[in-house]
All heavy atoms as an XYZ file, in Angstrom:
756
protein
N       0.884     -1.235     -0.044
C       0.045     -0.060     -0.011
C       0.779      1.236      0.019
O       0.539      2.226     -0.628
C      -0.907     -0.020      1.122
C      -1.677      1.305      1.429
S      -2.861      1.729     -0.008
C      -4.245      0.714      0.363
N       1.930      1.193      0.785
C       2.860      2.502      0.792
C       3.417      2.742     -0.510
O       3.208      3.942     -0.955
C       4.019      2.141      1.738
C       4.818      3.418      1.926
C       5.960      3.175      3.003
O       5.717      2.349      3.812
O       6.851      3.883      3.013
N       3.730      1.836     -1.447
C       4.195      2.168     -2.769
C       3.046      2.700     -3.569
O       3.252      3.622     -4.414
C       4.833      0.798     -3.393
C       6.164      0.456     -2.744
C       6.698     -0.708     -3.445
C       7.951     -1.181     -2.765
N       8.327     -2.601     -3.373
N       1.959      2.015     -3.437
C       0.700      2.558     -4.150
C       0.402      3.952     -3.966
O       0.079      4.713     -4.749
C      -0.347      1.661     -3.920
N       0.497      4.364     -2.643
C       0.184      5.740     -2.273
C       1.254      6.742     -2.789
O       0.789      7.845     -3.328
C       0.134      5.873     -0.637
C      -1.135      5.256     -0.029
C      -0.951      5.360      1.481
C      -2.329      5.924     -0.389
N       2.618      6.283     -2.835
C       3.474      7.158     -3.387
C       3.308      7.393     -4.869
O       3.305      8.465     -5.399
C       4.858      6.671     -3.227
C       5.435      7.120     -1.799
C       5.526      6.214     -0.682
C       6.031      8.256     -1.477
N       6.219      6.963      0.352
C       6.408      8.155     -0.157
C       6.202      9.595     -2.225
C       6.982      9.402      0.441
C       6.720     10.609     -1.513
C       7.138     10.512     -0.240
N       2.930      6.248     -5.517
C       2.609      6.400     -6.934
C       1.333      7.259     -7.156
O       1.543      8.213     -8.059
C       2.233      4.887     -7.543
C       1.894      5.058     -8.908
C       2.647      5.226     -9.977
C       0.530      4.656     -9.122
C       2.188      5.366    -11.240
C       0.040      4.731    -10.282
C       0.783      5.087    -11.543
O       0.236      5.195    -12.706
N       0.356      7.031     -6.463
C      -1.028      7.650     -6.674
C      -0.788      9.177     -6.481
O      -1.462     10.014     -7.055
C      -2.037      7.118     -5.939
C      -2.542      5.665     -6.266
C      -3.425      5.177     -5.270
C      -3.295      5.867     -7.716
N      -0.057      9.509     -5.459
C       0.082     10.873     -5.054
C       1.223     11.766     -5.539
O       1.154     12.985     -5.433
C       0.051     10.980     -3.503
C      -1.097     10.238     -2.823
C      -0.898     10.110     -1.288
C      -2.358     10.965     -3.131
N       2.289     10.963     -6.062
C       3.380     11.872     -6.430
C       3.869     11.598     -7.867
O       4.507     12.334     -8.474
C       4.603     11.589     -5.568
O       4.979     10.346     -5.575
C       4.204     12.035     -4.117
N       3.589     10.378     -8.460
C       4.149      9.979     -9.670
C       3.300     10.384    -10.876
O       3.768     10.251    -11.999
C       4.483      8.446     -9.741
N       2.153     10.859    -10.667
C       1.258     11.156    -11.749
C       0.626     12.529    -11.601
O       0.606     13.040    -10.595
C       0.111     10.093    -11.824
O      -0.682     10.176    -10.634
C       0.637      8.690    -12.003
N       0.126     13.131    -12.730
C      -0.321     14.373    -12.711
C      -1.658     14.660    -11.747
O      -1.802     15.845    -11.339
C      -0.624     14.719    -14.086
C       0.505     14.979    -14.985
C       0.122     15.585    -16.284
N      -1.306     16.109    -16.447
C      -1.743     16.617    -17.565
N      -0.941     16.747    -18.524
N      -2.920     17.085    -17.632
N      -2.337     13.652    -11.453
C      -3.537     13.824    -10.601
C      -3.409     13.565     -9.242
O      -4.186     13.547     -8.383
N      -2.080     13.604     -8.717
C      -1.721     13.404     -7.366
C      -2.376     14.263     -6.289
O      -2.974     14.008     -5.334
N      -2.448     15.544     -6.721
C      -2.946     16.662     -5.785
C      -4.474     16.324     -5.657
O      -5.048     16.493     -4.656
C      -2.632     18.074     -6.271
N      -5.175     16.088     -6.807
C      -6.535     15.893     -6.769
C      -6.935     14.560     -6.039
O      -7.995     14.538     -5.295
C      -7.223     15.837     -8.106
C      -7.532     17.293     -8.704
O      -7.747     18.215     -7.897
N      -7.474     17.392     -9.897
N      -6.154     13.635     -6.143
C      -6.342     12.478     -5.371
C      -6.203     12.575     -3.991
O      -7.111     12.083     -3.062
C      -5.531     11.137     -5.775
C      -5.784     10.696     -7.357
C      -4.937      9.636     -7.665
N      -5.185      9.499     -9.167
C      -4.249      9.507    -10.009
N      -2.945      9.711     -9.709
N      -4.406      9.335    -11.287
N      -5.328     13.343     -3.571
C      -5.220     13.738     -2.023
C      -6.417     14.536     -1.544
O      -6.855     14.210     -0.575
C      -3.839     14.493     -1.856
N      -6.909     15.269     -2.318
C      -7.939     16.221     -2.005
C      -9.268     15.209     -1.953
O     -10.120     15.408     -1.039
C      -8.205     17.233     -3.043
C      -7.252     18.335     -3.084
C      -7.352     19.269     -4.246
N      -8.639     20.011     -4.018
C      -9.434     20.498     -5.008
N      -9.082     20.214     -6.425
N     -10.478     21.165     -4.843
N      -9.382     14.238     -2.758
C     -10.527     13.419     -2.724
C     -10.355     12.475     -1.481
O     -11.319     12.347     -0.630
C     -10.369     12.330     -3.931
C     -10.909     13.207     -5.183
C     -11.361     11.211     -3.832
C     -10.642     12.397     -6.580
N      -9.289     11.992     -1.106
C      -9.045     11.252      0.097
C      -9.383     12.089      1.356
O     -10.155     11.569      2.142
C      -7.606     10.648      0.271
C      -7.402      9.584     -0.956
C      -7.333     10.099      1.543
C      -5.903      9.105     -1.009
N      -8.950     13.345      1.367
C      -9.344     14.198      2.481
C     -10.864     14.465      2.534
O     -11.349     14.467      3.657
C      -8.515     15.539      2.292
C      -7.136     15.378      2.825
O      -6.734     14.628      3.624
N      -6.255     16.117      2.227
N     -11.550     14.662      1.447
C     -12.952     14.827      1.454
C     -13.749     13.516      1.900
O     -14.649     13.557      2.660
C     -13.491     15.141     -0.037
N     -13.153     12.480      1.488
C     -13.784     11.103      1.968
C     -13.588     10.792      3.350
O     -14.223      9.953      3.989
C     -13.427      9.973      0.941
C     -13.942      9.938     -0.433
C     -13.323      8.842     -1.210
C     -15.402     10.001     -0.388
N     -12.547     11.465      3.970
C     -12.259     11.199      5.411
C     -13.406     11.780      6.182
O     -13.853     11.265      7.303
C     -10.861     11.975      5.785
O      -9.849     11.296      4.984
C     -10.598     11.856      7.323
N     -13.953     12.897      5.747
C     -15.159     13.435      6.449
C     -16.394     12.605      6.542
O     -16.993     12.394      7.503
C     -15.531     14.886      5.822
C     -14.381     15.891      5.790
C     -14.766     17.048      4.896
O     -15.895     17.152      4.453
O     -13.793     17.860      4.668
N     -16.701     11.964      5.243
C     -17.801     11.041      5.326
C     -17.831     10.466      3.875
O     -17.182     11.064      2.854
C     -19.152     11.842      5.570
C     -19.599     12.791      4.549
C     -20.929     13.293      4.842
N     -21.425     14.111      3.719
C     -21.883     13.696      2.511
N     -22.029     12.554      2.263
N     -22.319     14.710      1.637
N     -18.458      9.384      3.607
C     -18.573      8.876      2.264
C     -19.379      9.801      1.349
O     -20.335     10.494      1.916
C     -19.484      7.507      2.444
C     -19.293      7.264      3.983
C     -19.125      8.568      4.672
N     -18.993      9.873      0.142
C     -19.555     10.755     -0.984
C     -19.616     10.073     -2.200
O     -18.861      9.160     -2.474
C     -18.759     12.061     -0.976
C     -18.776     12.736      0.362
C     -17.893     14.109      0.206
C     -17.965     14.827      1.520
N     -17.006     15.645      1.851
N     -20.646     10.535     -3.193
C     -20.655     10.048     -4.392
C     -19.710     10.932     -5.285
O     -19.378     11.964     -4.908
C     -22.171      9.850     -5.011
C     -22.725     11.153     -5.092
O     -22.319     12.246     -5.532
N     -24.134     11.150     -4.718
N     -19.716     10.583     -6.600
C     -18.767     11.271     -7.477
C     -19.271     12.789     -7.771
O     -18.470     13.691     -7.782
C     -18.610     10.478     -8.755
N     -20.609     12.846     -7.791
C     -21.215     14.270     -8.037
C     -20.934     15.105     -6.833
O     -20.445     16.315     -7.133
C     -22.724     14.295     -8.255
C     -23.064     13.942     -9.688
O     -22.424     14.404    -10.683
N     -24.119     13.080     -9.853
N     -20.949     14.560     -5.721
C     -20.773     15.516     -4.523
C     -19.297     15.793     -4.449
O     -18.917     16.918     -4.217
C     -21.122     14.721     -3.249
C     -22.462     14.500     -2.974
C     -22.752     13.534     -1.735
O     -22.337     12.448     -1.681
O     -23.739     13.914     -0.977
N     -18.299     14.854     -4.867
C     -16.971     15.271     -4.924
C     -16.571     16.268     -5.884
O     -15.836     17.233     -5.675
C     -16.137     13.958     -5.116
C     -16.205     12.892     -3.967
C     -15.592     11.651     -4.376
C     -15.122     13.442     -2.760
N     -17.310     16.121     -7.037
C     -16.991     16.990     -8.287
C     -17.511     18.495     -7.707
O     -16.669     19.517     -8.012
C     -17.711     16.615     -9.486
N     -18.524     18.567     -7.150
C     -19.058     19.835     -6.731
C     -18.145     20.491     -5.522
O     -17.798     21.570     -5.600
C     -20.467     19.832     -6.105
C     -21.555     19.588     -7.319
O     -21.095     19.715     -8.458
O     -22.593     19.116     -6.993
N     -17.790     19.590     -4.579
C     -17.084     20.148     -3.469
C     -15.598     20.559     -3.861
O     -15.101     21.384     -3.326
C     -17.010     19.004     -2.320
C     -16.165     19.437     -1.124
C     -16.317     18.320     -0.090
O     -17.206     17.497      0.051
O     -15.217     18.050      0.656
N     -15.046     19.717     -4.709
C     -13.498     20.016     -5.168
C     -13.483     20.855     -6.277
O     -12.310     21.209     -6.727
C     -12.959     18.605     -5.236
C     -12.924     17.733     -4.108
C     -12.206     16.376     -4.385
C     -12.322     18.390     -2.788
N     -14.614     21.145     -7.014
C     -14.708     22.077     -8.117
C     -13.707     21.243     -9.252
O     -12.783     21.910     -9.870
C     -14.081     23.511     -7.945
C     -14.426     24.343     -9.098
O     -15.437     24.149     -9.750
O     -13.718     25.430     -9.145
N     -14.063     20.067     -9.446
C     -13.304     19.283    -10.409
C     -14.277     18.586    -11.291
O     -15.517     18.193    -10.796
C     -12.479     18.152     -9.733
C     -11.880     17.308    -10.780
C     -11.464     18.848     -8.983
N     -14.184     18.385    -12.550
C     -15.154     17.738    -13.490
C     -15.397     16.350    -13.066
O     -14.667     15.621    -12.484
N     -16.821     16.156    -13.391
C     -17.225     14.728    -12.936
C     -16.423     13.619    -13.546
O     -16.198     12.553    -12.937
C     -18.776     14.599    -13.424
C     -19.417     13.157    -13.197
C     -19.820     12.865    -11.858
C     -19.472     12.259    -14.132
C     -20.284     11.612    -11.758
C     -19.977     11.068    -14.021
C     -20.477     10.709    -12.772
O     -20.904      9.394    -12.463
N     -16.138     13.811    -14.889
C     -15.387     12.697    -15.434
C     -13.856     12.610    -14.996
O     -13.372     11.430    -14.640
C     -15.240     12.929    -16.954
C     -16.462     12.749    -17.743
C     -16.258     12.882    -19.254
C     -17.602     12.495    -20.016
N     -17.409     12.693    -21.382
N     -13.360     13.722    -14.542
C     -12.133     13.600    -13.851
C     -12.119     13.036    -12.526
O     -11.301     12.056    -12.158
C     -11.591     15.112    -13.661
O     -11.408     15.749    -14.869
C     -10.262     15.051    -12.930
N     -13.210     13.217    -11.729
C     -13.503     12.589    -10.412
C     -13.611     10.982    -10.715
O     -12.878     10.182     -9.921
C     -14.677     13.060     -9.796
C     -14.401     14.519     -9.252
C     -15.153     12.089     -8.748
C     -13.504     14.527     -8.124
N     -14.390     10.683    -11.756
C     -14.570      9.226    -12.023
C     -13.246      8.533    -12.456
O     -12.970      7.339    -11.914
C     -15.562      8.942    -13.220
C     -17.040      9.448    -12.829
C     -17.787      8.537    -11.909
N     -17.745      7.201    -12.589
C     -17.620      5.958    -12.011
N     -17.471      6.065    -10.547
N     -17.603      4.882    -12.555
N     -12.422      9.197    -13.154
C     -11.002      8.693    -13.535
C     -10.216      8.392    -12.109
O      -9.647      7.320    -12.035
C     -10.325      9.589    -14.425
C      -8.927      9.284    -14.535
N      -8.492      8.209    -15.244
C      -7.803      9.875    -14.039
C      -7.113      8.206    -15.244
N      -6.814      9.166    -14.472
N     -10.170      9.444    -11.235
C      -9.405      9.340    -10.105
C      -9.986      8.258     -9.240
O      -9.275      7.336     -8.564
C      -9.365     10.583     -9.380
C      -8.548     11.617    -10.020
N      -7.239     11.394    -10.336
C      -8.837     12.928    -10.391
C      -6.802     12.556    -11.005
N      -7.778     13.288    -10.999
N     -11.316      7.974     -9.254
C     -11.967      7.029     -8.363
C     -11.484      5.569     -8.907
O     -11.382      4.680     -8.132
C     -13.483      7.276     -8.318
C     -14.024      8.424     -7.698
S     -13.001      8.999     -6.156
C     -13.738      7.837     -4.987
N     -11.497      5.517    -10.142
C     -11.125      4.156    -10.720
C      -9.701      3.888    -10.299
O      -9.403      2.659     -9.972
C     -11.143      4.271    -12.291
C     -12.678      4.192    -12.758
C     -12.627      4.262    -14.304
O     -11.749      4.103    -14.905
O     -13.823      4.559    -14.683
N      -8.836      4.840    -10.425
C      -7.418      4.659     -9.974
C      -7.268      4.199     -8.542
O      -6.608      3.415     -8.084
C      -6.567      5.986    -10.235
C      -6.387      6.264    -11.763
C      -5.521      5.259    -12.383
O      -4.449      4.817    -11.985
N      -6.011      4.716    -13.553
N      -8.060      4.930     -7.781
C      -8.053      4.721     -6.241
C      -8.757      3.440     -5.958
O      -8.217      2.710     -4.950
C      -8.743      5.920     -5.416
C      -8.159      7.267     -5.596
C      -9.086      8.339     -4.945
C      -6.736      7.174     -4.885
N      -9.684      2.952     -6.576
C     -10.292      1.542     -6.394
C      -9.345      0.556     -6.872
O      -9.086     -0.404     -6.187
C     -11.592      1.479     -7.223
C     -12.823      2.009     -6.463
C     -14.074      1.632     -7.163
O     -14.287      2.042     -8.295
O     -14.899      0.971     -6.599
N      -8.680      0.776     -8.008
C      -7.658     -0.258     -8.335
C      -6.556     -0.496     -7.439
O      -6.031     -1.627     -7.449
C      -7.040      0.276     -9.727
C      -8.093      0.128    -10.916
O      -9.166     -0.613    -10.797
O      -7.793      0.603    -12.124
N      -6.264      0.514     -6.649
C      -5.081      0.418     -5.723
C      -5.638      0.122     -4.210
O      -4.828      0.326     -3.367
C      -4.180      1.500     -5.825
C      -3.440      1.597     -7.075
N      -3.802      2.188     -8.260
C      -2.100      1.010     -7.289
C      -3.000      2.047     -9.302
N      -1.980      1.423     -8.667
N      -7.001     -0.098     -4.106
C      -7.514     -0.466     -2.914
C      -7.503      0.736     -1.839
O      -7.465      0.370     -0.577
C      -6.864     -1.778     -2.270
C      -7.735     -2.445     -1.221
O      -8.925     -2.159     -1.310
O      -7.203     -3.168     -0.357
N      -7.450      1.910     -2.350
C      -7.617      2.993     -1.391
C      -9.107      3.295     -1.153
O      -9.448      3.742      0.048
C      -6.998      4.262     -2.054
C      -7.167      5.464     -1.061
C      -5.485      4.002     -2.187
N      -9.921      3.214     -2.086
C     -11.357      3.504     -1.817
C     -12.140      2.146     -2.259
O     -11.577      1.320     -3.073
C     -11.908      4.731     -2.661
C     -11.213      5.969     -2.027
C     -11.890      4.583     -4.036
N     -13.314      2.113     -1.736
C     -14.328      1.039     -2.277
C     -15.685      1.743     -2.548
O     -15.929      2.666     -1.754
C     -14.261     -0.150     -1.375
C     -14.740      0.212      0.046
C     -14.557     -0.810      1.174
O     -14.355     -2.044      0.681
O     -14.737     -0.578      2.285
N     -16.432      1.149     -3.485
C     -17.805      1.747     -3.679
C     -18.880      0.882     -2.998
O     -18.691     -0.259     -2.791
C     -18.012      1.976     -5.056
O     -17.884      0.736     -5.740
N     -19.956      1.595     -2.724
C     -21.189      0.796     -2.271
C     -21.770      0.020     -3.368
O     -21.181     -0.021     -4.543
N     -22.859     -0.674     -3.083
C     -23.463     -1.614     -4.111
C     -24.358     -0.867     -5.078
O     -24.533     -1.479     -6.259
C     -24.391     -2.583     -3.349
C     -23.521     -3.422     -2.395
C     -22.621     -4.359     -3.251
O     -22.902     -4.925     -4.166
O     -21.422     -4.625     -2.612
N     -24.767      0.416     -4.750
C     -25.642      1.075     -5.721
C     -24.948      1.413     -7.038
O     -23.808      1.862     -7.036
C     -26.106      2.304     -5.029
C     -26.782      2.202     -3.659
C     -28.207      1.394     -3.907
O     -28.821      1.602     -4.876
O     -28.479      0.607     -2.957
N     -25.679      1.354     -8.155
C     -25.090      1.621     -9.519
C     -25.315      3.139     -9.678
O     -24.605      3.761    -10.482
C     -25.702      0.786    -10.538
O     -27.131      1.012    -10.599
N     -26.418      3.641     -9.127
C     -26.715      5.080     -9.342
C     -26.239      5.899     -8.070
O     -26.701      5.555     -6.892
C     -28.260      5.342     -9.616
C     -28.537      6.841     -9.712
C     -28.225      7.337    -10.824
C     -29.114      7.499     -8.530
C     -28.568      8.829    -11.031
C     -29.590      8.733     -8.841
C     -29.234      9.498     -9.905
O     -29.632     10.794    -10.109
N     -25.443      7.005     -8.198
C     -25.026      7.725     -7.133
C     -24.427      6.892     -5.954
O     -24.421      7.108     -4.874
C     -26.281      8.559     -6.471
N     -23.622      5.953     -6.466
C     -22.892      5.062     -5.640
C     -21.885      5.912     -4.747
O     -21.211      6.861     -5.141
C     -22.184      3.968     -6.343
C     -20.779      3.999     -6.630
C     -20.160      2.755     -7.192
C     -20.213      2.902     -8.715
N     -19.297      1.739     -9.373
N     -22.017      5.523     -3.476
C     -20.980      6.184     -2.441
C     -19.600      5.519     -2.427
O     -19.635      4.372     -2.788
C     -21.604      5.973     -1.076
C     -22.890      6.864     -0.798
C     -23.390      6.562      0.594
C     -22.569      8.414     -0.976
N     -18.681      6.324     -2.165
C     -17.395      5.762     -2.119
C     -16.952      5.934     -0.646
O     -17.204      6.960      0.000
C     -16.443      6.580     -2.946
C     -16.609      6.274     -4.410
C     -17.438      7.105     -5.122
C     -15.963      5.189     -5.060
C     -17.807      6.870     -6.527
C     -16.164      4.902     -6.403
C     -17.082      5.734     -7.038
O     -17.232      5.505     -8.449
N     -16.214      4.903     -0.126
C     -15.624      4.898      1.212
C     -14.165      4.690      1.187
O     -13.673      3.939      0.117
C     -16.308      3.652      1.951
C     -17.764      3.620      1.887
C     -18.482      3.249      0.937
C     -18.378      4.139      3.111
C     -19.888      3.203      0.962
C     -19.758      4.097      3.122
C     -20.499      3.587      2.070
N     -13.402      5.107      2.179
C     -12.029      4.810      2.239
C     -11.917      3.346      2.784
O     -12.862      2.892      3.600
C     -11.273      5.738      3.279
C     -11.193      7.117      2.786
C     -10.741      7.999      3.886
C     -10.369      7.328      1.555
N     -10.953      2.504      2.322
C     -10.872      1.144      2.647
C     -10.233      0.972      4.130
O      -9.503      1.927      4.399
C     -10.101      0.347      1.758
O      -8.843      0.777      1.779
C     -10.789      0.355      0.330
N     -10.445     -0.092      4.736
C      -9.784     -0.339      6.019
C      -8.256     -0.560      5.735
O      -7.502     -0.083      6.663
C     -10.336     -1.726      6.693
C     -11.661     -1.642      7.030
O     -12.325     -0.533      7.268
O     -12.393     -2.703      7.175
N      -8.000     -0.982      4.656
C      -6.439     -1.206      4.316
C      -5.947      0.238      4.207
O      -4.726      0.455      4.769
C      -6.347     -1.821      2.992
C      -4.846     -2.098      2.696
C      -4.815     -3.219      1.418
N      -3.419     -3.428      1.171
C      -2.833     -3.275     -0.043
N      -3.575     -3.157     -1.114
N      -1.584     -3.487     -0.153
N      -6.578      1.204      3.590
C      -6.070      2.565      3.558
C      -5.764      3.164      5.048
O      -4.848      3.780      5.211
C      -6.924      3.617      2.721
C      -6.512      4.950      2.867
C      -5.421      5.445      2.174
C      -7.277      5.795      3.751
C      -5.002      6.819      2.518
C      -6.853      7.112      4.004
C      -5.759      7.612      3.384
N      -6.889      2.972      5.833
C      -6.811      3.385      7.095
C      -5.702      2.933      7.833
O      -5.020      3.643      8.769
C      -8.167      3.146      7.942
C      -9.198      4.055      7.664
O      -9.005      5.308      7.284
O     -10.387      3.695      7.662
N      -5.251      1.729      7.611
C      -3.990      1.128      8.266
C      -2.809      1.819      7.801
O      -1.637      1.837      8.411
C      -3.844     -0.276      7.965
N      -2.880      2.732      6.676
C      -1.624      3.327      6.200
C      -1.873      4.806      6.150
O      -1.247      5.685      5.366
C      -1.304      2.805      4.796
C      -0.759      1.557      4.712
C      -1.396      0.394      4.707
C       0.761      1.442      4.806
C      -0.914     -0.776      4.663
C       1.253      0.221      4.725
C       0.511     -0.902      4.720
O       1.086     -2.117      4.748
N      -2.833      5.309      6.949
C      -3.154      6.732      7.063
C      -1.891      7.654      7.389
O      -1.709      8.679      6.829
C      -4.375      7.041      7.968
C      -4.833      8.496      8.014
C      -6.072      8.731      8.802
N      -7.242      8.136      8.149
C      -7.979      8.738      7.165
N      -7.526      9.898      6.678
N      -8.841      8.022      6.749
N      -1.132      7.125      8.280
C       0.095      7.949      8.600
C       1.113      8.108      7.507
O       1.700      9.146      7.201
C       0.834      7.142      9.826
C       0.193      7.168     11.109
O      -0.810      8.119     11.201
O       0.535      6.466     12.088
N       1.130      6.973      6.591
C       1.866      7.153      5.376
C       1.310      8.217      4.419
O       2.049      9.073      3.896
C       2.001      5.822      4.744
O       2.550      4.836      5.531
C       2.685      5.907      3.327
N      -0.008      8.226      4.350
C      -0.769      9.303      3.422
C      -0.226     10.716      4.030
O      -0.068     11.603      3.275
C      -2.195      9.001      3.514
C      -2.881     10.151      2.961
C      -2.986     10.415      1.640
C      -3.677     11.003      3.770
C      -3.782     11.469      0.943
C      -4.429     11.916      3.237
C      -4.475     12.237      1.897
N      -0.498     10.828      5.447
C      -0.059     12.109      5.993
C       1.214     12.593      5.764
O       1.479     13.767      5.443
C      -0.423     12.177      7.513
C      -2.000     11.748      7.827
C      -2.894     12.778      7.371
O      -2.441     13.920      7.186
O      -4.110     12.511      7.410
N       2.194     11.624      5.875
C       3.584     11.892      5.641
C       3.852     12.335      4.188
O       4.442     13.318      3.936
C       4.512     10.785      5.877
C       4.518     10.372      7.401
O       4.236     11.288      8.260
O       4.945      9.276      7.704
N       3.211     11.648      3.237
C       3.326     11.957      1.857
C       2.779     13.388      1.563
O       3.503     14.220      0.871
C       2.777     10.976      0.917
C       3.481      9.697      1.081
C       2.763     11.421     -0.511
C       2.837      8.443      0.419
N       1.633     13.609      1.986
C       0.996     15.044      1.728
C       1.813     16.047      2.256
O       1.698     17.138      1.831
C      -0.559     15.008      2.029
O      -0.615     14.576      3.504
C      -1.299     13.899      1.258
N       2.327     15.886      3.439
C       3.167     16.893      4.151
C       4.417     17.157      3.246
O       4.791     18.347      3.051
C       3.722     16.671      5.668
C       2.621     16.645      6.673
C       3.070     16.115      8.007
O       4.255     16.102      8.186
O       2.306     15.802      8.791
N       4.963     16.235      2.626
C       6.126     16.382      1.842
C       5.858     16.996      0.547
O       6.573     17.892     -0.046
C       6.821     15.059      1.591
C       7.355     14.543      2.760
C       8.174     13.234      2.542
O       8.921     13.025      1.517
N       7.994     12.239      3.450
N       4.580     16.738     -0.064
C       4.256     17.391     -1.356
C       3.813     18.782     -1.226
O       3.788     19.476     -2.131
C       3.347     16.426     -2.274
C       2.086     16.206     -1.591
C       4.060     15.213     -2.535
C       1.025     15.505     -2.270
N       3.340     19.256     -0.104
C       2.714     20.476      0.195
C       3.954     21.470      0.367
O       3.700     22.624      0.204
C       1.928     20.610      1.525
C       0.524     20.014      1.133
O       0.148     19.828     -0.059
O      -0.196     19.657      2.097
N       5.192     20.888      0.752
C       6.394     21.919      0.855
C       6.971     22.328     -0.353
O       6.897     21.748     -1.320
C       7.278     21.274      1.979
O       7.726     20.032      1.449
C       6.582     21.158      3.313
């Protein structure tokens, strides 16, 4: 998971938005439309990032096909300190 977080947050252009998505989902589960509105990012961009985060087991979605909610995974929570360390380093 640590390598996946470094890749997702620093090795690709969308890292800053992925960090913002993770922070938004820390508050509560949200669907893609809510994330797009809150973060002022296009819906398709949010969907792209959600696919990347799901592929790396950072987020998981609920069962609904319409307005499906996204949750941070238990596996991500085990590496939350790593996430905090990475975001502190990329903010400086």
